[in-house]
N, C-alpha and C positions, 0 to 999 in steps of 0.2 A: 592577378585582377579574375573575378568569377565570370564565367559565360554570361555573356548580355541575354537578358531576357527576351525572349520573341512574343509575338502575340500569341494569346491563347487561345485554343479552339474551343468552341461551342462544345458542351460534352453531349447534346441534341441536336436535330433540325430546327431551326429557327425560319422564320417565316420571312420572305424577301424583305429588305429595309431598302430608304430611299439611298443610305452608304453603300451597303452591299447586295445588291440583287443575287447573287448568287444563292440558292439553300443553305449549301455548306460552307458559308464562310468563306468565300474566295480569299487568297489569288487560287486558281487553278495550277495545279503543278503537279508534277510526275516526282513520286516519293515511293521506293521501293519498300516491303514490309523488311522487318527484320526476318530471319529464317528462325523457325520454332525448334525446339530440340526437346526431346523427353528428360523428364526430370530424372535424376541421379541418385540416389540413396546414398549418402555420405553421411561418416563420423562427426556429428555434429557438436560445436563446444557451446557450452553454454552460455549465454548472452551477457549474464551480469556477470561469470568469471570472466568472460574477454575482454570487459568493460574495467575492470578492477584490474586486471593485466597491464590495459595499455594505459589506466592510469599511474601503475605505478612506475611505466617505462615509458616518461615522454619521448626518450631519447632513440627509442624503439620506435614508436609513431611516426619519431620526422624521419629516421632512417626508411623507413617504409614508403615512404611519401616520395621522398626524394628518389628511391627505384622504379618507383613506379612511372614517376613524372619523365624518367631517362626511357622509360618504354614508349609514351606515347609519341606516336610518328615515325617508331624508329621501323625500318624495312626489315621483313625475316628472310629475306636473300633470295626470295623465290624470284621475282623480276630481276634481280641482277645473273638469275641461273640460267636465262633463257638466252638462246642465240641471238646474236647482233640484229638478223633479220626481224625477227619477232621484237626486241626492244624496240626498234625502229617502228612499226606498226603500234603497239603502246603509246609510243610519244604521238602518231601522230593521231591516237585515238583522243587523246588527252587536249591536244589540239581542235578537235571536231567539238569536245565538250567545251572547252574555253567560247567558242563561237555560240555553243547552246545556251550558257551562261550571261552570255553579252545579249539576247532575245529574250530572255527572263526578265534580266532587269529593264528591259524596254517595256515588255508587256505590263509590271508592273507599274511603271513609272506613267504608261497611257491610263489604265485603270485608274489609278489616282486622279488624271486630269479630267476622267469622265465621269469620275465622284463629285468632281466639285464641280462639272459644267452642269448635274442634275440637280446636285444641292442647290445652286442658284434659282432653280424653277421650284424646289420645294418652299424655299424659304418663304416668300408671298405667304402660303398655307401656314405655316406656323406662325407668321403674324396675324392672320387671321384668326387662328384660334386662338391666340394670345387676348386679342381682343374682346372675345365672346367671353372665355374666361372671366377675365376681369370686368365684365359688364358693362365696356364702352359701346356696344354694340349689341344687337339681339339676331340671332342668326336668320335666313331669311327663308321663306316659305320651300323654295326647293331645296336647299340645304337639310329643311327640318325631313322634308319628304323622301330624299334619299337616303337619309339615317334610318326614317322608320322602315323601309324597305328589308332591314337587313335585322330589325328585330324576331324574334323567335317565336312561334305561335303561341307557346303558352303563354307569353305576355298579352294577348289580344286579348279584348275584352268576351265574355264568353255568349255567347246567341241568349237572348232572353234577360240579362241581367242588363241595367242601367249602368253606363258609365259614370263614376263619380265624377261630382262637378270638381274641378280644381280651384282651389282659392288662389286668389289673387295674392303674390306676397312681393314686398320689397326688397327682399334679397337682389343683390347684383350680381349677376354672373354665375360662377359655380364656385361656394366655399370650399376652401380646402382640397382644391383639385389634385394638385401636385403631391400633397401628403398623401391622400386616398390613392393615388398612382403611385407613389413610391411604397406605400405599406402593402401594395399587392406585388411588387415585384420583388422575389423570395431575396436575391442575394442584399437587394438595398436595407429593407425590411428587417434584417438581422441586425443591424447598425444604428436601429433609430432606436432611440431611448424613449420613456415617458417626458422625461425634461426637454427633449431635443423637438417633439411635438408642437409644442407652445410656439417655438420660433419657427419652423417647417410652416406650419398655418399662415405665416405672412411670406410663403412665398409666390410671387407673381408667374413667374416664367423659368423655365428651364429651357435653354438652347446650346448650341453650340458655332463653333467656325475653326476652318482651318488655317493654319499659320502658312507662314511664306515659308519655313521649310518644312520636309516632312513630320505632319503632327497635328494635333487639336486641341482646341479648348472649347471645355465644359463652361458657362456660364450661367449662375443663380441669383437670379434676379427678386429683392425683396422688397415690401413696400415697408413703411416705420414701424419700428418695433421696440419692446423694451429690454433687448437683448446686445443687440451692436449696432453701430452708427453706419456701417457698409449698405450702400443700394445694392452692389451687386460683390458675389464672391466669386472666385473663378478658379482653375486648374489646368493647367496645360501637361499634355503630355509630349515628348519628343521622342523623333527616332534617329539614328546615325545617320549620318551622310552615307557611308556607304551603304549596299546592299549585301544581303548573307546567302547563304546558300539556295539556291532557287529562286533569287531577286527578290526574294522577301525584304520590306524592311526592316531594322532592327532595333527594338523598343530601348532607351537611353534611360529616361530617367522624367520623373513630371517635377513640377512645383505649383504649388498653391500660394492664391493671393493673403496678406495677413489680414486676420480679422479683427475688426478694432470693436472689443469688448466692451462693453459699459460695466460700471463697479459694481462688483461682486456678482456679474451675469456670465461670466465664462462659461459655458456649458461642458467644458472640456475637462473642467476642473471640480472637485466636489472640496468641501470644507470637516475635517476630521476633528475631534475635541480629543485634547490629549490631555492629562495630567502631567504637570511641570513642579519639580520642586522648588520653592522659593527660596533663594539667600538672601540674607542683607547685603548692601553692595558695601557697607563701610561698619566700621566697629569704632566705638566712641573710648576711650582714653583714659584711666582714672580720673584724671585732672578736667576733663570735660571737652576737649579738643577733639580732632577725626584723626585717628592713624591711619597715613594710608597706605603704611606697609604692611598692615594686619592681615591674614587672609581673612574669606569674608567667610562668615558664618552659618551654618545650615540652621534654617529657624524651624525645620521640620514642618513646614507649613507648605499646601500644594495649592497650587491654583490653575485652572482648566484655561489652555489655549487653542485658538483655532488654527489647523495647520493643514495649507493647500494641497491636494497629492490629483495625480491624473486621474481621470477616469474614462470611460467608454463613453462615446458619442459618435454620432454623425459627423459632425463639425471635425474629428480629427482626420477626415478624408481629407481635408484641405493642408494639411501636414503630413506629406505622403512621406514612408519611409526612403532613403537614399542609398544608391549601389555603393557597397565597399571600395575603397581605396586600395592601390597595391599594397601601400605601407599600413592600412588600418588591421594591427592585431586584434583588436579588439570586435571583433565581428560576430553579431548574434547567429545564434546558432538556427534561426528561423528567418534569416534575412530573404532568401530566395522565396521561401513559401509568402512572405509578408508581401515582396514584391510582384508577386504574380497575383496575388488577391487583388492589389490594387490597382492592379491594370485592368484586371480582367470587370472590377467595379466600374472603371471608366467606359470598358468598351460594351457595357451593359446598359450604360447611361445613355450612349452616343447610338449604340446598334438596336435598342431596343424601347428603352423608355422613351427618350425624343421623339423618335418617327410615330409610335404609336400612342401616345400618350393616353387616348380616351379607352383605348382597349385594355389599358393596364386600369385605368379608373375604374372601369366597367365590372372590369376582373374577367373579359373576356378572353385576355391574350393569357390567361393560367392554361386556358385548354392544350393551348401549342404546348406548354411548358410541361403538360402532365402528361401528351403525347409522347414527347420526345424522351420522356423519363421511362415509359413503359419498356418491359422486357422482353425480348426476344422469346417466343413459346419454347422452342427448341433448347434456348440457352437455359432457362428454367428448368427445364428436363436434366439437362446435365448437372446442372447445380444440384438438384436431387439427388442425382445418383452419386456426386460427388461426398454428400452428406451423408448416405445411408451408409459408404464406403467407409468414410470416417468414422461414425457410429458402432459399425461391427469392428473396427481395427481398435476403438477406445472403448472397448465392453470392460466395465468394471473398474474402470477408473473415476477419479474423484471428479465429479462434472461441477458441483460446486465452486471448487477452488479455481477451476479454468475459468470458469465467466466470470469471476472476479478481479482474475489477473488484470485483466487489460484498464478497468478502472481505478486499480489501486496506484499502480505505475503512472497513469496518465500520458501511457505511450501510443493510445488508439487514435490517430488521425486520418481523414478521408485521404484517400491516394488523388494524386495531383497529376495531369498531363503537363508533358513539356508545353510548356507557352511558346508558340511561335505566332509572327506577326500577320495580320493581314494587312492590306496594304491599308494608308490612311491618311 
């Protein structure tokens, strides 16, 4: 069975949220950096040739995997070569480390309880927000004044200009609030299609709750719509019972609720028209009867049929990929990446969208995202130096062919960090 996926850390600093106050996405733990070594120039085997070699020799691949598996965890013999008194001290340090691991696990458990405690205090604020969004109540003067204090000066009316009179509107609440907020959150916006928008306009609220076991559930509440009959659609993220290295909770799997689609309204499917050759069902015998044993006759006529095919949709979010089992031989090559992305989407909704929905609706939260993506100036200079060196080394090479290589073979993928759990 593949290694369990741990919570994915954010690629940039985020503002404190009701669930995880530390800006660096807790838990706080001591993790040693892997030592770096300088690059060693070696003769490289062409990747296409290597792939072809392994493809023709599955037995070779199996043998290599078996050998590597035998090496994992095997002692180099160094510890065994130490004097008995030194080995005793090493064993003692392992005992000390076990006590440390127990405290780390206790730390994560207590942080989770603290999160739950404060979440219960945030819940009334979320409920108040929902009533205003859906037009059940109007905000108080104090709430409005507090909100105006944060407005930028450019939005204020210039001196000497008359403030335009706002026309009274019969519109209740804030229409399409959650759809607008989701479209401003980059990871979610990439999943939302034009077809999805008509359904997501009916979102009343997005909220979360903690499970009895380590984990959380996301709940999407909808008004009546033409697409499905569900009033709520949910998705739960579960963690393993045991803690991982450093006391972190280990992500196990996710489960989404079933969507009851109305006829021909399933947004996760699209209808494709395909031509099908029409064959007669039977052939009449010369005597006028129907011969059941006669083969079907091709009439050389075609007809157009509608076939349902899976398609991209935000609502695929509620049908998450499942971790492969030990006896599963048909494992998708990208399953680990899909699991990481699925978990990260849940984290983005829980840690970013729900706590600061109004900032995503107005777009102000994008400022934090952009700041997190800014490159360190020193890092940028180093990259330029490396690019200059590469340009000098590659002088005279065919640049046009190199630029197109990634696009042609489709192997260019964004780098992913190892997913490590935050406490949830």
